[in-house]
C-alpha beads as a LAMMPS data file, in Angstrom:
LAMMPS data file: protein, C-alpha beads

149 atoms
148 bonds

1 atom types
1 bond types

-500.0 500.0 xlo xhi
-500.0 500.0 ylo yhi
-500.0 500.0 zlo zhi

Masses

1 110.0

Atoms # bond

1 1 1 0.000 0.000 0.000
2 1 1 1.203 3.501 -0.837
3 1 1 0.626 6.552 1.377
4 1 1 1.623 10.189 1.208
5 1 1 3.689 11.290 4.191
6 1 1 3.158 14.779 5.533
7 1 1 5.825 16.847 7.249
8 1 1 4.472 16.444 10.785
9 1 1 5.068 12.699 10.499
10 1 1 8.739 13.292 9.718
11 1 1 9.015 15.822 12.570
12 1 1 7.597 13.232 14.956
13 1 1 9.896 10.551 13.589
14 1 1 12.945 12.746 14.136
15 1 1 11.796 13.517 17.674
16 1 1 11.322 9.823 18.507
17 1 1 12.700 7.162 16.182
18 1 1 11.712 4.488 18.714
19 1 1 7.968 5.282 18.623
20 1 1 5.263 4.001 16.273
21 1 1 6.044 6.598 13.626
22 1 1 9.754 5.804 13.621
23 1 1 8.939 2.099 13.517
24 1 1 6.576 2.536 10.570
25 1 1 9.054 4.666 8.629
26 1 1 12.022 2.403 9.279
27 1 1 10.473 -1.068 9.277
28 1 1 7.801 -1.177 6.591
29 1 1 9.801 -1.974 3.464
30 1 1 7.981 -4.396 1.218
31 1 1 4.704 -3.697 3.029
32 1 1 4.143 0.057 2.791
33 1 1 5.429 2.512 0.213
34 1 1 5.855 6.118 1.265
35 1 1 5.460 9.063 -1.093
36 1 1 6.696 12.540 -0.204
37 1 1 6.023 15.817 -1.944
38 1 1 9.293 17.278 -3.178
39 1 1 9.068 20.400 -1.014
40 1 1 8.506 18.404 2.186
41 1 1 12.224 17.679 2.585
42 1 1 13.167 21.363 2.674
43 1 1 10.133 22.150 4.827
44 1 1 11.358 19.750 7.508
45 1 1 14.908 21.062 7.178
46 1 1 13.673 24.598 7.876
47 1 1 12.617 23.386 11.337
48 1 1 15.965 21.843 12.326
49 1 1 16.693 24.632 14.822
50 1 1 13.324 24.118 16.504
51 1 1 13.910 20.350 16.582
52 1 1 17.357 21.001 18.060
53 1 1 15.826 23.060 20.888
54 1 1 13.313 20.294 21.641
55 1 1 15.721 17.361 21.452
56 1 1 19.064 18.850 22.400
57 1 1 20.599 17.027 19.418
58 1 1 23.137 18.793 17.270
59 1 1 22.126 19.769 13.737
60 1 1 24.313 17.098 12.116
61 1 1 22.607 14.369 14.138
62 1 1 19.158 15.743 13.299
63 1 1 20.044 15.754 9.606
64 1 1 21.406 12.194 9.854
65 1 1 18.131 11.000 11.452
66 1 1 16.083 12.902 8.867
67 1 1 17.976 11.325 5.975
68 1 1 17.651 7.885 7.555
69 1 1 13.872 8.276 7.918
70 1 1 13.304 9.411 4.335
71 1 1 15.864 7.301 2.487
72 1 1 13.273 4.827 1.168
73 1 1 10.605 7.380 0.234
74 1 1 9.606 8.095 -3.321
75 1 1 9.468 11.755 -4.259
76 1 1 6.624 13.276 -6.236
77 1 1 7.115 16.683 -7.801
78 1 1 3.995 18.691 -7.120
79 1 1 4.377 20.728 -10.304
80 1 1 3.153 17.568 -12.067
81 1 1 -0.293 17.949 -10.516
82 1 1 -2.789 19.369 -13.041
83 1 1 -4.044 22.900 -12.463
84 1 1 -7.700 21.831 -12.138
85 1 1 -6.802 19.534 -9.234
86 1 1 -4.977 22.438 -7.542
87 1 1 -8.027 24.660 -7.920
88 1 1 -10.435 22.003 -6.608
89 1 1 -8.058 21.152 -3.762
90 1 1 -7.789 24.760 -2.669
91 1 1 -11.586 25.030 -2.615
92 1 1 -11.717 22.026 -0.274
93 1 1 -8.832 23.146 1.931
94 1 1 -9.418 26.902 2.213
95 1 1 -11.666 26.497 5.280
96 1 1 -9.625 23.679 6.829
97 1 1 -5.974 24.698 6.410
98 1 1 -4.837 26.208 3.102
99 1 1 -1.207 25.259 3.883
100 1 1 -2.233 21.599 3.496
101 1 1 -3.556 22.146 -0.037
102 1 1 -0.462 20.527 -1.639
103 1 1 -0.985 17.332 0.396
104 1 1 -4.656 17.189 -0.514
105 1 1 -3.885 17.921 -4.181
106 1 1 -1.292 15.150 -4.229
107 1 1 -3.722 12.795 -2.506
108 1 1 -6.429 13.610 -5.043
109 1 1 -4.071 13.317 -8.009
110 1 1 -2.565 9.971 -6.973
111 1 1 -5.706 8.649 -5.260
112 1 1 -3.719 7.889 -2.104
113 1 1 -4.289 8.648 1.562
114 1 1 -2.251 11.189 3.482
115 1 1 -0.521 9.811 6.563
116 1 1 -0.922 12.616 9.055
117 1 1 -1.260 13.284 12.737
118 1 1 -3.030 16.570 12.021
119 1 1 -6.393 16.231 13.778
120 1 1 -7.708 19.452 12.233
121 1 1 -6.972 18.090 8.749
122 1 1 -8.617 14.727 9.441
123 1 1 -11.694 16.290 11.041
124 1 1 -12.047 18.993 8.393
125 1 1 -11.948 16.477 5.572
126 1 1 -14.190 14.053 7.452
127 1 1 -16.748 16.833 7.963
128 1 1 -16.774 17.194 4.163
129 1 1 -17.248 13.411 3.807
130 1 1 -13.726 12.990 2.436
131 1 1 -11.620 10.077 3.617
132 1 1 -8.137 11.214 2.560
133 1 1 -6.265 10.855 5.870
134 1 1 -4.903 7.785 7.613
135 1 1 -3.648 8.128 11.174
136 1 1 -0.547 6.542 12.638
137 1 1 -2.611 4.045 14.643
138 1 1 -4.659 3.086 11.573
139 1 1 -1.521 2.647 9.471
140 1 1 0.163 0.636 12.213
141 1 1 -2.809 -1.761 12.362
142 1 1 -2.950 -1.968 8.577
143 1 1 0.725 -2.881 8.435
144 1 1 0.091 -5.671 10.965
145 1 1 -2.719 -7.020 8.777
146 1 1 -0.623 -6.819 5.616
147 1 1 2.325 -8.541 7.339
148 1 1 0.101 -11.454 8.295
149 1 1 -1.115 -12.095 4.735

Bonds

1 1 1 2
2 1 2 3
3 1 3 4
4 1 4 5
5 1 5 6
6 1 6 7
7 1 7 8
8 1 8 9
9 1 9 10
10 1 10 11
11 1 11 12
12 1 12 13
13 1 13 14
14 1 14 15
15 1 15 16
16 1 16 17
17 1 17 18
18 1 18 19
19 1 19 20
20 1 20 21
21 1 21 22
22 1 22 23
23 1 23 24
24 1 24 25
25 1 25 26
26 1 26 27
27 1 27 28
28 1 28 29
29 1 29 30
30 1 30 31
31 1 31 32
32 1 32 33
33 1 33 34
34 1 34 35
35 1 35 36
36 1 36 37
37 1 37 38
38 1 38 39
39 1 39 40
40 1 40 41
41 1 41 42
42 1 42 43
43 1 43 44
44 1 44 45
45 1 45 46
46 1 46 47
47 1 47 48
48 1 48 49
49 1 49 50
50 1 50 51
51 1 51 52
52 1 52 53
53 1 53 54
54 1 54 55
55 1 55 56
56 1 56 57
57 1 57 58
58 1 58 59
59 1 59 60
60 1 60 61
61 1 61 62
62 1 62 63
63 1 63 64
64 1 64 65
65 1 65 66
66 1 66 67
67 1 67 68
68 1 68 69
69 1 69 70
70 1 70 71
71 1 71 72
72 1 72 73
73 1 73 74
74 1 74 75
75 1 75 76
76 1 76 77
77 1 77 78
78 1 78 79
79 1 79 80
80 1 80 81
81 1 81 82
82 1 82 83
83 1 83 84
84 1 84 85
85 1 85 86
86 1 86 87
87 1 87 88
88 1 88 89
89 1 89 90
90 1 90 91
91 1 91 92
92 1 92 93
93 1 93 94
94 1 94 95
95 1 95 96
96 1 96 97
97 1 97 98
98 1 98 99
99 1 99 100
100 1 100 101
101 1 101 102
102 1 102 103
103 1 103 104
104 1 104 105
105 1 105 106
106 1 106 107
107 1 107 108
108 1 108 109
109 1 109 110
110 1 110 111
111 1 111 112
112 1 112 113
113 1 113 114
114 1 114 115
115 1 115 116
116 1 116 117
117 1 117 118
118 1 118 119
119 1 119 120
120 1 120 121
121 1 121 122
122 1 122 123
123 1 123 124
124 1 124 125
125 1 125 126
126 1 126 127
127 1 127 128
128 1 128 129
129 1 129 130
130 1 130 131
131 1 131 132
132 1 132 133
133 1 133 134
134 1 134 135
135 1 135 136
136 1 136 137
137 1 137 138
138 1 138 139
139 1 139 140
140 1 140 141
141 1 141 142
142 1 142 143
143 1 143 144
144 1 144 145
145 1 145 146
146 1 146 147
147 1 147 148
148 1 148 149
């Protein structure tokens, strides 16, 4: 199964590689395929200083963890998403969180779920009867099911 990974998942993975998110990112090869929007890598990098303050890790260690977490992800360049999908996605996202429009556009274009811990995103889409988000707990259970097949 393929899923789109949003930036907050990577932040959480960097903060705790031993948790469920770190486990999913590092131990799901052959079961789950992760897709990342091209800009997500630089977005996470722009928060290294904040991550450093939270963790106490030096910037080189944070970058090493980041690279380790994303090394098996496929990159999708969001400029490949058709303009009409961007327009429709913005209409959906403008009252939820416009900054998440690229994730929703990518999800709509590829017909894949977004792996996110963003409760506002999940609730906002759910309120619009859109099932585009999968939570960490849901993905963890799904991986267990897929492993057992």
